[in-house]
C-alpha positions as CSV (number, residue, x, y, z in Angstrom):
1,M,129.2,-39.8,149.9
2,P,131.4,-39.7,153.0
3,T,129.5,-42.5,154.5
4,L,130.1,-44.9,151.4
5,R,134.1,-44.0,151.7
6,R,134.1,-45.0,155.5
7,V,132.1,-48.4,154.6
8,R,134.9,-49.0,151.9
9,R,137.7,-47.9,154.0
10,R,140.0,-51.2,154.5
11,T,140.6,-52.1,158.1
12,A,144.1,-52.1,159.9
13,G,144.9,-55.6,158.4
14,G,144.0,-54.4,154.8
15,E,140.8,-56.0,154.4
16,D,138.1,-54.6,152.4
17,R,134.9,-55.5,154.4
18,L,132.8,-55.4,151.3
19,S,134.9,-58.1,149.5
20,A,134.9,-60.0,152.8
21,L,131.3,-60.7,152.6
22,P,130.5,-64.2,151.8
23,D,129.1,-65.1,148.4
24,E,125.8,-66.2,149.8
25,L,125.4,-63.0,151.7
26,I,126.1,-60.9,148.6
27,L,123.8,-62.9,146.3
28,L,121.1,-62.6,148.9
29,I,121.5,-58.7,148.7
30,V,121.9,-58.6,145.0
31,S,118.9,-60.7,144.3
32,R,116.5,-58.0,145.9
33,L,117.5,-55.4,143.6
34,D,116.5,-54.9,139.7
35,T,118.9,-56.0,137.4
36,R,120.3,-52.5,136.5
37,T,120.8,-51.9,140.0
38,A,122.4,-55.1,140.7
39,L,125.0,-54.6,137.9
40,S,125.8,-51.4,139.1
41,T,126.9,-52.8,142.7
42,A,130.2,-54.0,140.7
43,V,131.8,-50.3,141.8
44,L,131.4,-51.4,145.2
45,A,134.0,-53.9,145.2
46,R,135.8,-56.3,142.8
47,R,134.3,-59.3,144.0
48,W,130.8,-57.9,143.5
49,A,131.2,-57.6,139.8
50,R,130.9,-61.5,139.1
51,I,127.8,-61.8,141.6
52,P,125.1,-60.5,139.6
53,R,125.9,-62.6,136.6
54,E,125.1,-65.5,138.7
55,L,121.4,-64.4,139.2
56,P,118.8,-66.8,138.2
57,E,116.6,-64.0,136.6
58,L,117.4,-61.1,134.5
59,D,115.4,-58.1,133.4
60,F,116.7,-55.7,130.4
61,R,114.1,-53.2,129.9
62,V,114.7,-49.9,128.1
63,S,112.1,-48.2,130.1
64,D,114.4,-48.6,133.0
65,V,116.8,-46.1,131.5
66,L,114.3,-43.8,129.7
67,P,114.2,-40.4,131.5
68,P,110.9,-39.8,133.4
69,E,109.7,-37.0,131.3
70,Y,109.5,-39.0,128.3
71,D,106.2,-41.1,129.4
72,R,104.8,-37.8,130.3
73,T,105.2,-36.6,126.6
74,V,104.1,-40.1,125.3
75,T,100.9,-39.5,127.4
76,L,100.2,-36.0,126.0
77,R,100.7,-37.2,122.5
78,Q,98.3,-40.0,122.7
79,R,95.6,-37.5,123.8
80,N,96.6,-35.5,120.7
81,M,98.3,-32.6,123.1
82,P,99.2,-30.0,122.2
83,R,97.1,-29.6,119.2
84,D,99.4,-27.0,117.7
85,T,101.2,-29.0,114.8
86,T,104.5,-27.1,115.0
87,L,104.9,-27.8,118.8
88,A,103.6,-31.3,118.2
89,R,106.4,-32.2,115.8
90,I,109.0,-30.7,117.9
91,L,107.8,-33.0,120.8
92,N,107.6,-36.0,118.3
93,G,111.4,-35.1,117.4
94,L,112.6,-34.8,120.9
95,M,110.9,-38.2,121.8
96,A,112.4,-39.8,118.6
97,R,115.8,-38.6,119.6
98,C,115.6,-39.7,123.3
99,E,114.5,-43.2,122.0
100,I,117.6,-43.6,119.7
101,H,119.9,-42.2,122.6
102,T,118.3,-44.5,125.3
103,M,118.6,-47.7,122.8
104,R,122.2,-46.9,122.3
105,T,122.6,-46.9,126.0
106,F,120.6,-49.8,126.4
107,A,122.4,-51.7,123.5
108,S,126.0,-50.9,124.9
109,G,125.1,-52.1,128.4
110,V,123.6,-55.5,126.8
111,T,126.6,-55.8,124.8
112,S,129.1,-55.3,127.9
113,F,127.2,-57.9,129.9
114,L,127.3,-60.3,127.0
115,E,131.2,-59.9,126.6
116,A,131.7,-60.2,130.3
117,A,129.8,-63.4,130.5
118,D,131.5,-64.9,127.4
119,G,133.6,-67.1,129.9
120,G,130.7,-68.3,132.0
121,Q,129.4,-71.1,129.7
122,D,128.5,-73.2,132.6
123,R,126.3,-70.8,134.1
124,R,122.4,-71.1,134.2
125,L,119.6,-68.9,133.8
126,K,116.1,-69.5,134.6
127,T,114.2,-66.2,133.4
128,L,115.1,-63.3,131.0
129,R,112.9,-60.6,130.2
130,L,113.8,-58.2,127.5
131,E,112.2,-54.9,126.6
132,F,113.7,-52.6,123.8
133,F,112.6,-50.1,120.8
134,R,112.5,-51.7,117.4
135,R,114.0,-48.7,115.3
136,H,117.2,-50.1,113.7
137,D,118.8,-53.3,112.7
138,D,121.3,-52.8,115.4
139,D,118.7,-52.9,118.1
140,G,117.5,-56.4,116.5
141,V,120.9,-57.8,116.4
142,C,121.5,-56.7,120.1
143,A,118.4,-58.6,121.2
144,D,119.1,-61.7,119.1
145,R,122.7,-62.0,120.6
146,M,121.0,-61.8,124.1
147,I,118.3,-64.4,123.4
148,N,120.8,-66.6,121.7
149,A,123.3,-66.4,124.5
150,A,120.2,-67.0,127.1
151,V,118.3,-69.8,125.2
152,G,121.3,-71.5,123.5
153,A,124.1,-71.4,126.1
154,W,122.4,-70.5,129.5
155,G,119.3,-72.7,129.2
156,V,116.7,-70.4,130.0
157,E,113.3,-71.8,130.6
158,D,111.0,-68.5,130.9
159,L,111.7,-66.1,128.1
160,E,109.8,-62.6,128.0
161,V,110.3,-60.4,124.8
162,V,108.5,-56.9,124.5
163,V,109.0,-54.6,121.5
164,R,108.0,-51.1,122.1
165,P,106.6,-48.8,119.5
166,A,108.9,-46.4,118.4
167,S,107.8,-42.5,117.6
168,G,107.1,-42.0,113.9
169,E,106.6,-45.8,113.3
170,D,103.6,-46.8,110.7
171,D,101.9,-50.0,110.1
172,H,104.3,-50.8,107.7
173,T,107.2,-51.1,110.1
174,P,108.3,-54.9,110.4
175,A,107.6,-56.8,113.2
176,Y,110.3,-58.2,115.5
177,S,110.8,-62.0,114.9
178,L,112.7,-64.4,117.4
179,P,115.8,-65.6,116.0
180,H,115.1,-69.1,114.6
181,D,118.5,-70.9,115.0
182,C,118.3,-71.0,118.9
183,L,114.8,-72.2,119.4
184,G,114.9,-75.8,118.1
185,R,117.4,-76.6,120.8
186,S,115.9,-74.6,123.7
187,R,114.8,-75.6,126.9
188,L,112.1,-73.2,127.0
189,R,108.9,-73.9,129.2
190,S,107.2,-70.7,129.0
191,L,107.1,-67.7,126.3
192,T,105.9,-64.6,126.2
193,L,105.8,-62.2,123.4
194,G,104.2,-58.7,123.5
195,M,103.8,-55.9,121.2
196,Y,105.5,-55.9,117.6
197,C,106.5,-59.3,117.9
198,T,105.6,-61.9,115.6
199,L,105.8,-65.7,116.1
200,P,108.2,-67.8,113.8
201,E,107.5,-71.2,112.8
202,L,105.8,-73.0,115.1
203,H,108.0,-76.4,114.9
204,S,111.1,-74.5,116.0
205,Y,109.6,-74.2,119.4
206,G,110.1,-78.1,119.9
207,T,107.8,-79.8,122.0
208,Q,108.8,-78.7,125.5
209,L,107.0,-75.2,125.7
210,T,103.9,-75.7,128.4
211,R,103.2,-71.9,128.6
212,L,102.6,-69.3,126.0
213,V,101.7,-65.5,126.6
214,L,100.6,-63.4,123.4
215,R,100.1,-59.6,124.3
216,D,99.5,-56.8,122.1
217,M,99.7,-59.0,118.8
218,P,99.4,-56.5,115.5
219,A,96.3,-56.7,113.2
220,S,98.0,-58.0,110.6
221,T,98.4,-61.4,112.5
222,P,96.3,-63.9,110.6
223,V,93.7,-65.7,112.5
224,D,95.1,-69.2,111.6
225,I,98.1,-68.5,113.6
226,Y,96.1,-68.3,116.8
227,E,94.3,-71.5,115.8
228,R,97.6,-73.2,114.7
229,V,98.7,-72.5,118.4
230,F,96.0,-74.6,119.8
231,K,96.9,-77.6,117.4
232,D,100.8,-77.4,116.8
233,F,102.0,-76.9,120.4
234,T,101.3,-80.4,121.5
235,Q,102.7,-79.8,125.1
236,L,101.1,-76.3,125.7
237,Q,99.0,-76.1,128.9
238,V,98.5,-72.5,129.6
239,L,97.7,-70.1,126.9
240,H,96.8,-66.2,127.5
241,L,95.9,-64.0,124.7
242,T,95.9,-60.5,125.8
243,S,94.9,-57.6,123.7
244,C,95.6,-59.4,120.6
245,C,94.5,-58.3,116.9
246,C,94.1,-60.0,113.8
247,A,92.8,-60.0,110.1
248,H,89.9,-62.1,111.0
249,H,87.4,-61.7,113.2
250,T,86.4,-65.5,114.5
251,L,88.7,-67.5,116.1
252,V,87.7,-71.1,116.1
253,V,89.3,-73.6,118.5
254,D,88.9,-77.1,117.2
255,A,91.8,-79.2,118.8
256,P,90.9,-82.7,120.1
257,S,94.6,-83.5,120.9
258,S,95.2,-80.1,122.8
259,Q,96.6,-80.4,126.3
260,I,95.8,-77.0,127.1
261,R,94.4,-76.8,130.7
262,E,94.2,-72.9,131.1
263,L,93.0,-70.3,128.7
264,V,92.9,-66.5,129.2
265,V,91.2,-64.1,126.6
266,E,91.0,-60.6,127.6
267,E,90.6,-57.3,125.7
268,C,91.3,-59.2,122.1
269,S,89.6,-58.0,119.0
270,F,87.8,-61.2,118.1
271,L,84.1,-60.8,117.4
272,A,83.3,-64.2,118.2
273,I,85.2,-67.2,119.7
274,E,84.1,-70.7,119.1
275,L,85.5,-73.1,121.7
276,R,84.6,-76.6,119.8
277,D,86.8,-79.0,121.4
278,L,89.3,-78.5,124.3
279,P,89.1,-81.9,125.8
280,L,91.4,-81.1,129.0
281,L,90.5,-77.3,129.5
282,V,90.0,-77.1,133.3
283,R,90.1,-73.1,133.7
284,L,88.6,-70.6,131.4
285,A,88.7,-66.6,131.8
286,C,87.2,-64.5,128.9
287,C,86.3,-60.8,128.7
288,L,83.3,-60.0,126.4
289,T,81.9,-57.0,125.1
290,D,78.5,-55.9,123.2
291,T,80.2,-56.9,120.1
292,A,81.8,-60.3,121.0
293,R,80.5,-63.3,121.8
294,I,81.6,-66.6,122.9
295,V,80.3,-70.4,121.8
296,F,80.9,-73.3,123.8
297,G,81.2,-77.0,122.6
298,S,82.8,-79.8,124.0
299,L,84.5,-78.8,127.5
300,P,84.0,-81.7,129.6
301,C,86.9,-80.9,132.1
302,L,85.9,-77.4,132.6
303,M,85.8,-76.6,136.2
304,D,86.7,-72.9,136.9
305,T,85.5,-70.4,134.8
306,N,85.7,-66.4,135.0
307,L,83.3,-64.3,132.6
308,T,83.6,-60.7,132.5
309,F,80.9,-58.8,130.5
310,S,81.9,-55.5,129.4
311,L,78.5,-53.2,128.8
312,E,79.6,-50.5,126.2
313,G,77.4,-48.5,123.8
314,D,74.2,-46.2,124.1
315,D,71.6,-48.3,122.5
316,L,69.7,-50.1,125.1
317,V,67.2,-52.0,122.9
318,A,69.9,-53.5,120.8
319,T,72.3,-54.1,123.6
320,R,69.8,-55.9,126.0
321,P,69.1,-59.2,123.7
322,R,72.9,-59.5,123.0
323,V,73.8,-59.6,126.7
324,K,71.0,-62.1,127.3
325,D,72.1,-64.2,124.5
326,K,75.6,-64.4,125.6
327,F,74.3,-65.2,129.4
328,D,72.0,-68.2,128.0
329,S,75.0,-69.3,125.7
330,F,77.4,-69.5,128.7
331,L,74.8,-72.1,130.3
332,L,75.6,-74.6,127.8
333,M,79.3,-75.2,129.4
334,S,80.6,-78.4,130.8
335,P,78.3,-79.6,133.5
336,T,81.6,-80.5,135.3
337,M,81.9,-76.8,136.2
338,T,82.3,-76.2,139.8
339,N,83.4,-72.8,140.4
340,L,81.9,-69.7,138.4
341,V,82.8,-65.7,138.4
342,I,80.7,-63.3,136.5
343,R,81.8,-59.5,136.3
344,F,80.0,-56.6,134.7
345,T,82.1,-53.6,133.9
346,G,81.3,-50.5,132.0
347,L,77.9,-48.5,131.9
348,R,75.6,-49.2,134.5
349,R,72.1,-49.9,132.4
350,W,69.1,-51.9,133.4
351,I,68.9,-55.8,131.9
352,A,66.1,-57.8,133.0
353,P,66.7,-61.1,134.7
354,S,66.4,-64.2,132.0
355,R,65.2,-67.6,132.8
356,S,66.8,-70.7,131.3
357,E,65.9,-74.3,131.6
358,R,69.6,-75.2,131.4
359,Q,71.4,-76.5,134.2
360,L,74.7,-76.4,135.9
361,P,74.4,-79.4,138.0
362,Y,77.7,-79.2,139.6
363,L,78.3,-75.9,140.2
364,K,79.2,-75.1,144.0
365,R,80.6,-71.6,144.3
366,L,79.1,-68.6,142.3
367,L,80.1,-65.1,142.4
368,V,78.3,-62.2,140.8
369,A,80.5,-59.2,141.0
370,D,79.8,-55.4,140.2
371,L,76.4,-56.2,139.6
372,P,74.9,-52.8,138.5
373,S,72.7,-51.3,140.9
374,N,69.8,-50.4,138.8
375,W,69.3,-53.9,137.8
376,D,66.5,-55.9,138.9
377,V,67.1,-57.0,142.6
378,L,66.4,-60.6,141.7
379,W,68.6,-60.9,138.8
380,P,71.1,-63.6,140.7
381,R,67.9,-65.7,141.4
382,G,67.9,-66.8,138.1
383,L,71.5,-68.1,138.5
384,L,70.5,-69.7,141.7
385,M,68.0,-71.9,140.3
386,T,70.3,-73.3,137.5
387,A,72.6,-74.6,140.1
388,P,70.9,-77.1,142.2
389,S,74.4,-78.0,144.0
390,L,75.2,-74.4,144.7
391,E,76.7,-74.3,148.0
392,V,78.1,-70.4,148.3
393,L,76.5,-67.6,146.5
394,H,78.4,-64.3,146.7
395,V,76.9,-61.2,145.2
396,H,78.4,-57.7,145.1
397,V,76.7,-54.5,144.2
398,P,79.1,-51.4,144.0
399,H,78.4,-48.9,146.8
400,S,76.4,-46.1,145.7
401,K,75.4,-43.1,148.0
402,T,72.0,-42.5,146.3
403,E,69.2,-45.2,145.3
404,P,69.3,-45.8,141.8
405,D,66.4,-45.1,139.2
406,C,64.9,-48.4,138.4
407,I,61.4,-49.5,137.8
408,R,59.2,-50.3,140.6
409,R,58.0,-54.0,140.8
410,R,55.9,-55.8,143.3
411,V,57.5,-59.1,143.9
412,I,54.9,-61.7,144.9
413,L,56.3,-65.1,146.4
414,S,54.9,-68.0,144.9
415,K,52.4,-70.2,147.0
416,S,53.9,-73.4,146.0
417,R,57.2,-72.7,147.3
418,S,58.2,-76.5,147.4
419,N,58.5,-76.4,143.7
420,L,61.2,-73.8,144.0
421,R,63.3,-75.3,146.9
422,H,67.0,-75.3,146.8
423,Y,68.5,-77.9,149.1
424,R,72.4,-77.4,148.9
425,L,73.1,-73.4,149.5
426,K,74.9,-72.9,152.7
427,E,76.1,-69.5,152.7
428,L,74.9,-66.0,151.1
429,V,76.9,-62.9,151.1
430,I,75.6,-59.8,149.9
431,I,78.0,-56.6,149.7
432,G,76.5,-53.2,148.9
433,F,73.1,-54.2,150.8
434,T,70.2,-51.9,150.6
435,Q,66.7,-52.0,151.2
436,R,66.0,-52.9,147.7
437,H,67.7,-56.2,148.1
438,I,65.3,-57.3,150.7
439,W,63.3,-59.0,148.0
440,L,66.3,-61.1,146.9
441,L,67.1,-62.1,150.4
442,K,63.5,-63.0,151.3
443,H,63.7,-65.2,148.2
444,V,66.8,-67.0,149.1
445,V,65.8,-67.4,152.8
446,S,62.3,-68.9,151.7
447,M,64.0,-71.2,149.0
448,C,67.0,-72.6,150.8
449,A,66.4,-74.8,153.8
450,S,70.0,-75.6,154.3
451,L,71.1,-71.9,154.7
452,R,73.5,-71.9,157.5
453,R,75.4,-68.3,157.2
454,I,74.1,-64.8,155.9
455,V,76.4,-62.0,155.5
456,L,75.1,-58.7,154.6
457,L,77.6,-56.0,154.2
458,K,76.7,-52.3,153.2
459,D,79.7,-51.5,151.5
460,G,83.0,-53.5,150.6
461,H,84.6,-54.9,147.6
462,V,86.1,-58.3,146.2
463,H,89.4,-59.3,146.6
464,Y,90.8,-61.6,143.9
465,N,93.3,-64.3,144.6
466,G,93.8,-64.7,140.8
467,L,91.2,-65.0,138.3
468,W,89.2,-68.1,139.9
469,D,89.2,-67.6,143.5
470,W,88.2,-64.4,145.8
471,Q,87.4,-63.3,149.2
472,M,84.7,-60.7,150.2
473,V,86.1,-57.8,152.1
474,E,84.2,-55.2,154.3
475,K,84.5,-51.5,154.5
476,Q,83.3,-49.9,157.9
477,T,82.0,-46.9,155.8
478,C,78.2,-47.6,156.4
479,H,76.4,-48.7,159.5
480,W,73.2,-50.3,160.2
481,T,70.4,-48.5,162.2
482,H,68.6,-50.5,165.1
483,D,65.5,-50.5,163.0
484,E,67.1,-51.9,160.0
485,K,68.6,-54.7,161.7
486,M,65.3,-55.7,163.5
487,A,63.5,-55.8,160.2
488,V,65.8,-58.1,158.7
489,R,65.7,-60.5,161.7
490,R,62.1,-60.4,161.8
491,M,61.9,-61.2,158.1
492,I,64.6,-64.3,158.3
493,K,62.7,-65.5,161.7
494,K,59.4,-65.4,160.0
495,F,60.6,-68.5,157.5
496,E,61.8,-70.3,160.7
497,L,65.1,-71.8,159.4
498,R,66.0,-74.8,161.6
499,P,68.7,-74.5,162.9
500,L,68.9,-70.7,162.8
501,A,71.3,-69.5,160.3
502,E,74.4,-67.3,161.2
503,L,73.6,-63.6,160.7
504,I,76.2,-61.1,160.1
505,M,75.3,-57.1,159.3
506,G,78.2,-55.0,158.6
């Protein structure tokens, strides 16, 4: 530490150089640190003690003070290791004592911060993130004091509360509830509740909340709590449900007065989601498994959609119809949709392409990502024909070193190709292109008279900019041979595109 002593040494005039720094510069330095480190800068100079309390964002996370070995032990116990019961009980006891000690340290730090901030009633705080263990009543009191101060006195607009599960807890351990007395007079615009938190009475939030995120809600949460969120939060515009469970398996959304414009549902336990009426919904993202389905009703403003199909299980016969049904059902969505992302995760199994007479007349951009390599190569063609206004088609097939096992088919182009013409498609990009995809390329080139750009990449990935925008990124791991390039060029030239489309092969 000799360097630190030299920095803090006073000059000949008796000036402390750290204390002499202007407030703006100190605040800039402290704002780049996490809350715990920022508060620790008080030991550098006396003037620095008050600067962290002027930060617009504060994070108080119990995970920041947990020892590194704690998370490793938790991971082992989640894997049911070690299997020796005596040793397992010893580890559980060590985890519990570590949590108690950590929470005492955490609560002491929060209390000290609150006591030091009592005189600063004129301070303003924009964001507060709070994470703690729910083990004792004292822990809840500490959290209540911080939330009351932040929401009531400091005017926080963005609040995040996460309660971590403690060792030895069972399903009967009560969940944490936000203090009711502060929410009615709050300025909250955004609220995030995660893991072992319960929603208080909805009227306590007032009418200003515009963004709500619910994560890891317990299975004891009644389904009507979720349904009332759509109806009772009159100003809510963004709603995210992540890993949420409930006692009932069907979520029915029928909210003709809802202002919700963005809805994200991922990894939730709902077996069915019925979107009967959401008149202002613009953006939707939903993750569906083999056991889940989504039913679309009145969504007249829907434009951006992200659907992730998680293929699980081993029963191919039973699974195939369910995926087809879900694929067909999403085509009943709003005809105003212009942007669509379809992703496939999980097991790579063959599913036949399905034909549908339903149309997506205004769809302009389509991404089919993580397309299983053993699926029919013409699978995206059915999507193309349901979207007469489509301008951009991107297909991503994960790179595989070996050709997948598949059913060999002879594909015959229709002689009356005029019935299959597509007059809007301008760009086709295929990542993971192999010889198997030459039939898809041939179909697209023969059907799309307006095609101006063709990009064929042997390897690459999709870079997502949020949930509804993306970029196709090339990887320079595979190279085209001269014969492969000539074969593709001859095939494209055969259909005499006028003007000739730009061809990029990488």
